[in-house]
Every structure is written in C-alpha cells, then in structure tokens.
N, C-alpha and C positions, 0 to 999 in steps of 0.2 A: 504494500499499499504506500503510495507517494503522499508526502506531507503536503497540505494545501499551500499554495503560494500566495503571498500577499502582493497586491498590485500597490505600486506607488503612483500617486496621481501627480502628473506633471501638468503645469498649465499649457493647455493646447488651445489653439484658436478655436472660438466657438464656430458652430457651423455657418453662422451669418456674418463672420469677421470679414471685413474687406481686405483685399491684398495689401492695400495701402497701410492699414492699421497693423497688419502683421509685419510689413516692412518697418514701420516706425518701431514697433517693439523690438525687432531684431537690431535695429540701429542702436537702440538704447542699451541693448545687452552687450553689444560690441563696445559702446562708449564706456560702459561700466568696467569691462575688462581692461580696456586701454588706460582708464583712469586709475584703476588699481595698480596696474603696472607702472604708469608714469609717476604717480603720486606716492607709492608706498614701496612696491618690490624693487624697482631700480634704485631709489635713494637708500633703501635699507642695505641692498647689496653693495652699493658704492661705499657707504659709510663702513660697513664691516670689512671690506676689502682694504681700505686705507687706514683701518684702526681707530675709527671714531665711534661714538656712541651711535647705536642704530637709529635713533630718532633725530639726529642732526639735521637731516635734509628734508624732512617730511613736512608737508603742509597739511595738517590735520583738519578733516571735516567728515561728515557723514553723507555727503551728496551722492556717492555711488549707491547707497542703500536707498535713497529716495528715488534715483533713476531706475534702480532695478524694480522698485515698487510701481512705478509708471509703466515700465516695460510689461510687467505682469498684468496690470490693469488693462493695457491695450489689447492684450491676448484674452484674458478672463472676462473683460467687459462688465465689471459690477456696475451697479446703477450710478455710481459717483465718478465714473471715468472721465466724462467730459468736463466736469467741474474740476477734478484733480488735474487734468491736462491744462485747463486755463490757468488756474490758480498757480501751479507749479511753473508754468512757462512764464507768467508774468513776474513772479517772485525772483526766479532764477535770472531772467532777462534784466531786471532792475539791479540785482546784485552784481552780475557780470559787468553790466555797463558802468556801474559806479566803480568797480575794481579796475576796469580798463582805464577809465578817466584818471584815477589816481596814479596808475602804473604808467601810462603814456606821457603823463606830465613830467616824469623824471624816470625813464625806463632804466632797468638794470637787466642787461641781455646775458645773464649767466645761463648755463645750462638748465638750472632749475627753474628760473623765471621764464626762460623761453619755452620749456616743456609746459609749464603751467599756462602760458599764454596761448600756445598752439592748442592745447587741450580745451581751453575755454572757448576758443573760436569754434571748435567742432561741436561742443556742447551747445553753445548759443545757436548754431545753425540747426542742431536737432530741435531745439525748443522753438524756433521759428517755424519749423515745419510742423510740429505738433499744434502750436498755437493756431497757425493758418488753418490746419485741418479742422480744429475744434470750432473755429468761427465760420469758416467758409463751407466746410462740408461736414457738419456735425453728425450726420448719419454714418459716417465712416467709423466712428468711435462709440456711438451710443448703442445701448441694448435695444434690440427690436422686439 
C-alpha cells in the first residue's frame, strides 16, 4: 500500500487570468530575484570575501516581500488585487522619485549606488506597467 501524497498548492493563474497579468506577475518575481541578488547576496558575498562585516554593503528594506505579494496577487487575484496594485504602485513611485531626486542632486556612482539606481529604474518601470494596467485596463487584474 502506498502512502497518500500531499499536494502543495502553488499559486497558479486563475482560469480567467489575462496573459498580461501573468506576464506582470512573472516580471515581479524576476524583479524580486534580481533585487535579492543585487541588494543582499552580492553585497554579503563581497563583504565576506574582503573580510568585512557581512552587513557592510546592504541597503536594508522589505520591498522584495511586498513585490512578491503583488506577484502572487496578480496570479491568485484576490478581491483586493486592483487596489493593492494601485496603492503599491503610487507609494513605490513616490518613494523612488523622491530617492532619485535626492540621489541625482549629488550622485555617488559607486558600484553599490549604481546597482541600487539601475534596480530602481527597473522596479519603477514595472510599477508604471502595473499602474497603467490597473487604471486603463482594470479587467486584466480584477476578479471576474
């Protein structure tokens, strides 16, 4: 007799998910992976290799968790997905534009700040796409 297997539920696109919403979800999963590498794994490895504290070059935040939540919501499409997409897009855009304003007033083009800047450009682009979708084509991300 074979033991029963447990299935693990992975968020998969709902049957009515639009291909665009699935694309945006995957884009944010890629952004999360890239952000984790750029902001955490690479700086930790570099610091350890040169004998510094592992936290020396990290710019701490929990945005990758929020971005992963948005990616999940775009696939699973709970009722709050459109509101989450709009609010998160507006908040993140405001934060990034403010940070860019301060940074570009007196830029420091070290490898760490350049990585941060490039990462934020891509994140901002992703949020423009999500915000545009939520405002112009809300049916692409709403529950039907």
